C-alpha positions in Angstrom: 48.1 0.6 150.4 48.1 4.1 151.9 45.4 6.4 150.5 46.5 10.0 150.3 44.3 12.6 151.9 43.1 15.1 149.3 44.8 18.5 149.7 42.9 21.8 149.8 43.2 24.4 147.1 46.9 25.1 146.3 48.2 28.6 146.9 50.6 29.6 144.1 51.0 33.1 145.6 51.1 36.4 143.6 51.5 35.4 139.9 52.9 38.8 138.8 56.3 38.6 140.4 56.5 34.9 139.6 55.9 35.6 135.9 58.6 38.4 136.1 61.1 35.8 137.4 60.9 33.7 134.2 63.5 33.7 131.5 63.8 36.6 129.0 62.6 34.3 126.3 59.5 33.2 128.3 58.7 36.8 129.1 59.0 37.7 125.4 56.5 35.0 124.4 53.2 35.9 122.8 50.5 33.2 122.6 49.2 32.2 119.2 46.4 34.5 118.1 45.2 31.7 115.8 44.7 29.3 118.7 43.0 32.0 120.8 40.5 32.6 118.0 40.0 28.9 117.5 38.9 28.6 121.2 36.4 31.4 120.7 35.0 29.8 117.6 34.6 26.4 119.4 32.5 28.1 122.0 30.4 29.9 119.4 29.9 26.6 117.5 28.3 25.0 120.5 25.2 27.3 120.3 24.8 28.0 116.6 26.0 27.1 113.1 29.4 28.5 112.3 31.3 28.2 109.0 34.7 27.8 110.5 37.3 29.1 108.1 40.0 29.7 110.8 41.9 26.4 111.1 44.8 25.4 109.0 43.6 21.8 109.4 41.5 19.2 107.7 38.3 17.9 109.2 38.5 14.1 108.7 34.8 14.0 107.9 35.6 16.2 104.9 39.1 15.1 104.1 40.0 11.7 105.5 43.6 10.5 105.2 44.4 8.1 102.3 42.8 4.7 102.9 46.1 2.8 102.2 47.9 5.0 104.7 45.3 4.3 107.3 45.6 0.5 106.7 49.4 0.7 106.9 49.1 2.6 110.2 46.8 -0.1 111.7 49.2 -2.8 110.5 52.2 -1.0 112.2 50.4 -0.7 115.5 49.3 -4.4 115.3 52.9 -5.4 114.6 54.0 -3.7 117.8 55.8 -0.7 116.3 55.3 1.4 119.4 58.8 2.0 120.8 61.1 5.0 120.3 62.2 5.6 116.7 65.8 6.7 116.0 66.3 10.4 116.7 66.8 11.2 113.0 63.9 9.0 111.9 63.5 5.4 110.7 66.0 4.4 108.0 63.1 3.1 105.8 61.3 6.5 106.0 64.4 8.6 105.4 65.1 6.5 102.3 61.5 6.8 101.2 61.6 10.6 101.6 64.7 10.7 99.4 62.9 8.7 96.7 59.7 10.7 97.0 61.6 14.1 96.6 63.6 12.7 93.7 60.4 11.5 92.0 58.3 14.6 92.8 60.8 17.3 92.4 63.8 15.9 90.5 66.2 16.7 93.3 68.5 13.9 94.7 69.5 14.3 98.3 71.9 11.9 100.1 70.6 10.0 103.1 72.6 12.3 105.5 70.5 15.2 104.3 67.2 13.9 105.7 65.9 14.1 109.2 62.3 13.1 110.2 60.4 15.4 112.6 57.1 15.5 114.4 55.4 17.5 111.7 56.7 20.7 110.1 56.7 22.9 113.2 59.7 21.4 115.1 61.7 21.3 111.8 61.1 25.0 111.2 61.8 26.0 114.8 64.8 23.7 115.1 66.3 25.1 111.9 65.9 28.7 113.2 67.6 27.6 116.5 70.5 25.9 114.7 71.1 28.7 112.2 70.5 31.9 114.1 72.3 33.4 117.1 70.8 36.1 119.4 71.2 39.4 117.6 71.4 37.9 114.1 69.0 39.2 111.5 66.1 37.2 110.2 64.5 38.4 107.0 60.9 37.5 106.0 57.8 39.0 104.5 54.4 39.4 106.0 51.8 38.0 106.2 53.6 34.8 107.0 53.2 32.0 109.5 55.2 32.1 112.8 58.4 33.8 111.5 57.8 36.6 114.0 57.4 34.2 116.9 60.4 32.0 116.1 62.6 35.0 115.5 61.5 36.3 118.9 62.4 32.9 120.6 66.0 33.2 119.6 66.3 37.0 120.2 67.0 37.8 116.5 66.7 41.2 114.9 63.9 41.2 112.4 63.7 42.8 108.9 60.2 42.6 107.8 58.9 43.1 104.2 55.2 44.1 103.9 54.3 42.2 100.8 51.9 43.6 98.3 48.4 42.4 97.4 49.1 42.8 93.7 51.8 40.2 94.0 49.7 37.8 96.0 51.4 38.9 99.2 54.6 37.2 98.1 58.0 39.0 98.3 60.0 40.0 95.3 63.7 39.9 94.6 63.8 43.7 94.6 62.2 43.9 98.1 64.6 41.2 99.5 67.8 42.6 98.0 68.4 45.6 100.3 68.6 43.4 103.4 70.6 40.4 102.1 73.9 42.0 103.2 73.0 41.9 106.9 70.7 38.9 107.2 71.6 35.5 108.6 68.4 33.8 107.6 65.8 34.4 104.9 62.4 32.7 105.4 60.2 31.8 102.4 57.0 29.8 102.1 55.3 28.8 98.8 52.4 28.1 98.3 51.9 30.5 101.1 50.3 30.4 104.5 48.1 32.5 105.0 48.0 33.8 101.4 47.1 30.8 99.3 49.4 32.2 96.6 52.6 31.0 94.9 56.0 32.7 94.7 56.5 33.0 91.0 59.4 30.9 89.7 61.2 33.8 88.2 61.1 35.7 91.5 62.3 32.6 93.4 65.2 32.1 91.0 66.2 35.7 91.3 66.1 35.6 95.1 68.2 32.4 95.3 70.7 33.7 92.8 71.1 36.8 94.8 71.8 34.7 97.9 74.4 32.7 96.1 76.1 35.9 95.0 75.9 37.3 98.5 77.5 34.1 99.9 80.3 34.3 97.4 81.1 37.8 98.7 81.0 36.6 102.3 83.4 33.8 101.6 86.1 36.2 100.7 85.8 38.0 104.1 85.2 34.9 106.3 81.6 36.0 107.3 79.0 33.4 108.1 76.8 32.6 105.1 73.2 33.6 104.5 70.8 30.7 104.9 67.4 30.2 103.4 64.6 28.3 105.2 62.0 27.2 102.6 58.6 26.0 103.9 57.3 23.6 101.2 54.6 22.0 103.3 51.9 23.0 100.8 54.0 22.2 97.8 51.6 19.5 96.4 48.5 21.6 96.7 48.4 23.7 93.5 45.7 25.1 91.3 45.5 24.7 87.6 48.8 22.9 87.1 50.8 26.0 88.1 54.6 25.5 87.7 56.2 25.3 91.1 59.8 24.0 90.8 61.8 23.0 93.8 64.4 25.7 94.7 67.4 23.4 94.0 65.9 22.2 90.7 66.3 25.9 89.6 69.5 27.0 91.5 71.4 23.9 92.5 74.3 26.1 93.7 72.1 26.9 96.8 72.5 23.4 98.1 74.9 24.3 101.0 72.7 27.0 102.4 69.1 25.8 101.8 66.9 24.0 104.4 63.6 22.7 103.0 60.7 21.6 105.3 57.9 19.3 104.1 55.8 16.5 105.3 52.5 14.6 105.1 50.4 17.0 107.1 48.9 19.0 104.2 49.8 16.8 101.3 47.8 13.9 102.6 45.4 15.6 105.1 47.3 13.9 107.9 47.9 16.8 110.2 47.4 14.7 113.3 49.9 12.0 112.4 52.7 14.5 112.9 55.2 13.2 110.2 57.4 15.9 108.7 61.0 16.2 107.5 63.8 18.7 106.9 66.3 18.4 104.0 69.6 20.2 103.9 73.3 20.0 103.9 74.6 17.1 106.1 76.4 19.5 108.5 73.1 21.4 109.2 70.9 18.3 109.4 73.4 16.6 111.8 73.0 19.5 114.3 69.3 19.7 113.7 69.0 16.0 114.5 70.9 16.4 117.8 68.8 19.4 118.8 65.4 17.7 118.1 66.6 14.6 119.8 67.1 16.5 123.0 63.5 17.8 122.9 62.0 14.6 121.7 60.4 16.2 118.6 60.3 13.0 116.5 57.4 11.6 114.7 55.7 8.5 116.4 57.1 5.2 115.2 53.9 3.6 113.8 53.2 6.7 111.7 56.8 6.6 110.4 56.5 2.9 109.4 53.2 3.6 107.6 54.4 6.7 105.9 57.6 5.0 104.7 55.4 2.4 102.9 52.9 4.9 101.6 55.5 7.2 100.1 56.6 4.2 97.9 53.1 3.9 96.4 53.1 6.5 93.6 49.8 5.2 92.2 48.1 5.4 95.6 49.5 8.9 96.1 48.3 10.1 92.7 44.8 8.7 93.3 44.4 10.4 96.7 45.9 13.6 95.4 43.4 13.8 92.5 40.4 13.3 94.8 41.7 15.6 97.6 42.7 18.4 95.2 39.3 18.3 93.5 37.5 18.6 96.8 39.7 21.2 98.3 39.9 23.4 95.2 36.1 23.2 94.8 35.8 24.8 98.3 38.5 27.4 97.6 36.9 28.2 94.3 33.4 28.6 95.9 34.8 31.1 98.4 36.7 33.1 95.8 33.7 33.1 93.4 31.3 34.1 96.2 33.3 37.0 97.5 34.3 38.2 94.1 30.6 38.4 93.2 30.0 40.5 96.2 32.9 42.8 95.2 31.5 43.1 91.7 28.1 44.1 93.1 29.8 47.1 94.9 30.4 45.8 98.4 33.7 46.8 100.1 35.2 43.4 99.4 38.4 42.1 97.7 39.6 38.6 97.3 42.8 37.2 95.9 42.4 34.2 93.6 43.9 31.2 95.4 46.8 29.5 93.6 47.6 26.8 96.1 47.6 25.6 99.7 44.2 25.6 101.4 43.7 29.4 101.9 42.0 32.4 100.4 43.0 36.0 101.1 39.9 38.1 101.8 39.6 41.8 102.4 36.6 43.3 104.1 37.2 47.1 104.0 34.9 47.9 106.8 37.1 49.7 109.4 35.7 53.2 110.0 32.3 52.3 108.5 29.1 52.1 110.6 26.8 49.2 111.6 23.6 49.6 113.7 24.7 53.0 115.0 28.2 52.1 116.0 31.6 52.5 114.3 33.5 49.4 113.1 36.9 50.2 114.7 39.4 47.7 113.4 40.1 44.2 112.1 39.2 42.6 115.4 35.8 44.3 115.3 35.3 43.1 111.8 36.2 39.6 112.8 33.8 39.6 115.7 31.0 41.1 113.7 31.4 38.4 111.0 31.3 35.7 113.6 28.4 37.0 115.7 26.2 38.3 112.9 27.1 36.0 109.9 28.3 32.9 111.7 31.6 33.0 109.7 34.9 32.6 111.5 38.1 34.0 109.9 41.6 35.0 111.1 43.0 38.5 110.6 46.3 39.0 108.9 47.6 40.5 112.1 47.9 37.0 113.4 50.5 36.5 110.6 52.6 39.6 111.4 50.9 42.2 109.2 50.3 45.4 111.0 47.6 48.0 110.2 43.8 47.8 109.9 43.7 46.8 106.3 40.8 44.4 106.6 42.7 41.4 105.3 41.8 37.9 106.6 42.8 34.3 106.0 40.1 31.9 105.0 40.9 28.1 105.4 38.8 25.6 103.4 39.9 22.4 105.1 37.2 22.0 107.8 34.1 23.0 105.9 31.8 21.5 103.2 30.6 23.2 100.0 27.2 23.3 101.7 28.7 25.2 104.6 30.1 27.8 102.3 27.0 28.1 100.2 24.9 28.7 103.4 27.4 31.2 104.8 27.7 33.6 101.8 24.1 34.9 102.0 24.6 35.6 105.7 27.7 37.6 104.8 25.7 39.5 102.1 23.1 40.3 104.7 25.7 41.7 107.1 27.3 43.8 104.4 23.9 45.2 103.4 23.7 46.7 106.9 27.1 48.4 106.8 27.0 52.1 106.0 29.8 54.5 105.0 
């Protein structure tokens, strides 16, 4: 056997002209601000205690996956379920998803309406790719997750609604209405990422009914319809028994134009298993299946086998959900209670009561104030000050498309303990006590 001689350092030449030679899409790309911050937090955590409220993920030490799902996954691997799955997902899993959605939401989809994906991300991006042409208009509110990036990928025009804190940063029908006539795609997410709030049922109904009316008008002129992409990934994580009906349970007439994305990532703390799905009209799902098949964005086979069996275990799901929800909402409640107490004491803090998902919206109104002789310039300065002086890591709403230095941040409760939160709040108080007007 010939042993290769190690080469010296490779010379890639001047990177500036090389980067300029890439595609228009590649040159438009912006890296994830959330992932950048996560890398900084990992480095900080190596040298001191950090209450990491940045990641939209679950630490398995705090939130392990359901024990039955873990056992089923091991059984699938032991049985040799390690080859390629079908491009649209295993038949058993697609059928299980149909049954799960009918049981959970009271909506009955046909088998042809279900495609399995490698988590929610490929389903959302694939749907945007299949529904939107370059130059089409995508309508969404901010703060919201990745709508700006995915619209940029396809070269879409963007109509952006800056949602209001008093409405939990969720859009209203009145805010959406002026743009429906030009839009090709409307993106909604409830419970929301990063907001942790729920789109009220009456607003959702009004928005969907307006889309149905808009498409009736378009049908007479031969225009392409307006589609709605609905991110339901956090749909099982709700506070206090809030009513959160499925869109088609309220407005079944939306069925031809609605794509719903869901999965096990957040519902079962199974982010790393990468099992998601998209539901929609068969004509849409057929193209989405073909697109995702070309990029190999399917969920791994053993995870599909295990998930198919677990979704048919309502008792196991209910038991896990009760335990997980209690633990998650205890953390969210502790964050909200702690920061609300600081607000009530007169500190420049605001906090929106979480209604669902795994997030709390926090405002630290510190921009323009002073700390140790210097001026706090903007949200990035607030974020760094909070990390360096209080050992608390958060993500600014700018990472979710909201412009301006409003002091709003996302706090995620999936990777921390109650003890972490209880230890962090006094450190935040100490920091705020040092801030001057």
